[in-house]
N, C-alpha and C positions, 0 to 999 in steps of 0.2 A: 204864314208870314211871308210878305213879298220879298223878292230878292233885294230891292233897294233898302228895305228896312233891316234885313239881315246884315247887309254891308254897313249901314249906319251903326247898328249895335256893336259890330265887330270893331269899328273905328273908336266908338265911345269907350269900349272896354280896354282897348289898347292905350288910349289916351290916359285913362286912370292908372293903368299899370306903369306906364312910362313916367308919369308924374311921381308916383310913389317910389319908383326905382331911383330917381335922381336924389331922393333923400338918403339913399344908401351911400352915395358918393360923399356927401357931407358928413354923414354919421361915421364913416370910416376914414375921414380926413384925407380923401384922395384928391380934393379940388380946393381952389382958393378963388374968392371973388366970383366972377361969372365964367371962369375957365372950365373946360371939360364939357362933355355931352354924352348922351345916350340916344341911340335910334333903335327903332324896331320895324322890321318889314311886316307889311300886312300879308297874312297867308294867302297864297294863290292870287296875289295882285302885284302889279309892278308899281307899288306905292310903298312909302315908308313914312313914319312919324319921327320927328327929331326935335330936340330942344331948340327954342328960339334963340336968336343971336342976342348977346348982351343983356340978358334978363337975369336978375338975381335969383339964386336958388330959393330964397324966401318967397319970391313972387311967382314961382312956377305953379301952374295949375293944369289940369287936364285940357282945359279949353285953349291954352296958348301953345300947346305942342303943335308943330307945323307939319301939315300933310304935304308931301312932295311926291313927284314921280322919281324914277330911279336915275335921274340926272340932276336931282337936287332942286328942281323947279317947283315952287308952290302950285297947288292945283285947286285950292278951295278959297282963295282970296284971303288967307290968314296972314300972319306976320312973316318977318324975314327969318329964314332958317339959320341954324348955326353956320359959321364960316367953314366948318368942316363937312358940310353937307355933301360936297362933291366927292370927298374921300369915302364917306359912308356909302353913297350911292354907287360908286365904282365897285366897292366890295360886294354889294348885293348883286350887281349885274354879272360879276365874274365868279362869284361863289354862291350859286343858287341854293345850297343847303344851309346857308347862314341866315339866321333870323334876327340877330341883334349885334350891334357894334357899340363899343364904349371907347371914349377917349378921355384920358386924364393926364395931369402933370404931377402925379403923386411923387413925393419927395425922393424916396430912395430909388425907385425904378427909373425916374427921370435922371437921377445922378449917374446911373449906369449908362443911360442913353447919351448923356453929355460926354461920357468917356468913349462912346462908341464900342462898348464891350458887352458881349452876351453874358447873361447870368448863368454860371455853370451849374450843372445838376449835381448838387452835393447834399440834397435833402430828399427824404422819401416823399414829402409833400409835393415837391417839384416833379418827381417821377410819376406820382399819382395823377396830378392835375395836368401837367404840361408834357409828359412823356419824354423829358429830356431838358436841355438848356432852353432858356428864353432868348430867342435870337434878336439880332440887331438889324433894323431896316435902314435903307439909304436916307441921306439928308434930302429933304424936299420942302419947297416953299408952299405956304397956304395960298389959295387963290384959284386952283384948278384941281384936276384929279390926280396930280403927281403923287400926293401922299397915298391915295388909294391904290395907285399902281405899285408903289413900294410895299404896301401891306400885302397885297395879293401875291406879288413876286416872292415874298419871303414865306408867307404862311400857306400858300397853295401846296398841298402835299406834305406839309409839316405837321407833326402832332401837336405842337404848341398852339394854344389859342391866344397867345399874347406876343406882341412884337414891340421892341424898344426902337422907336424911330429916332435916328441919330440927331442929337442936339435939339430934340423936340419934346417927346414924351411917349406915353404908352397908348397903344391901341389894342383892344381885345375883341374877340369875336365869339359867338356862341350860337347854338341852335335856336335860341331865343334871347331876348334882351336880359332876362334874369341870369341866364348862364354866362353871358358876356360880362355882367356886373360881378358875378362870383369870380371869374377869371381875373378881373381888374383888382379885386380885393386881395386875392391870393398872390397875384404878381407883386403887389407892394409888400406883402408880408414876407415873401421869400427874398425879395431884393434887400429888405432891411436885415433879415437874419444872416444872409450870406455876407453882406457888408460887415456886420458885427463879427462874424467868424474870421474874416480876414484881418481884423484888428488883433486877433488872438494868435494868428498863425496862418498856415496854409490849409484851406478846406480840403477834405478828402473826397475825391470823386467817387460816385457810385458806379460799379461796373455796368456796362451796357446791358448785359443779360439780366441783371437784377432790375434795372430800370424798366426793361420790357415786361418782366413779370409783375412788377408793381403797377405799371400802367394798365395792364390787362386786368388785373384783379380789381383795381379801383373803378375802371370804366365798365366792367362787365359783371362783377360779383358784388361789390360793396353796396350797402344801403338797402332800403326798402324798394322793391321793384314797382310798387304801386305809385311811388313818387315820380314826378316829372323830372326833378332835379335833385341829385343826391348831394 
């Protein structure tokens, strides 16, 4: 098979996966109307696919995912990419190990973001998935790569794969788009649970040594090793 055809097949497969993953955002009630988006980097290419701007989730198809370079500029004459394309592209340029980025305004996690407060690590699920608290990123306006700079500034070198961008919403990253979606789903789950626990009293923090042990077990021991994502 020729190199161009191999590339075309890879793009087509990623388009299908990205379209299917967007249904997880609606199924898990992480988005409303046309807000939110997922992107995926093409392996070994300075390209990404991302949700088109202003398109209803019911109308998303593999074909209308927008192929851009890593500055958010469309490269194949397709539609207009998400208004968050600059942020996603900045993350890929500066975190080369990342293959997927998700943005949501999920209710509970965004409520924490509105308060500018990190979600404390008081649940074993948080220790497993995020390796500690879910941090807060700086306030930044949409329109350039300011949001992307804030994401990288907070998550570079941090074990968390989620960041609460102040007064805005949630961004998650992963080795691929599916992993980033998983992070977004679990971020909302723990945001809700910790909020509810605060209504009952003061949540009890998990000691750092135990957080470290839980994170190591979940990341390196838990699950079936033949699976790509546990």
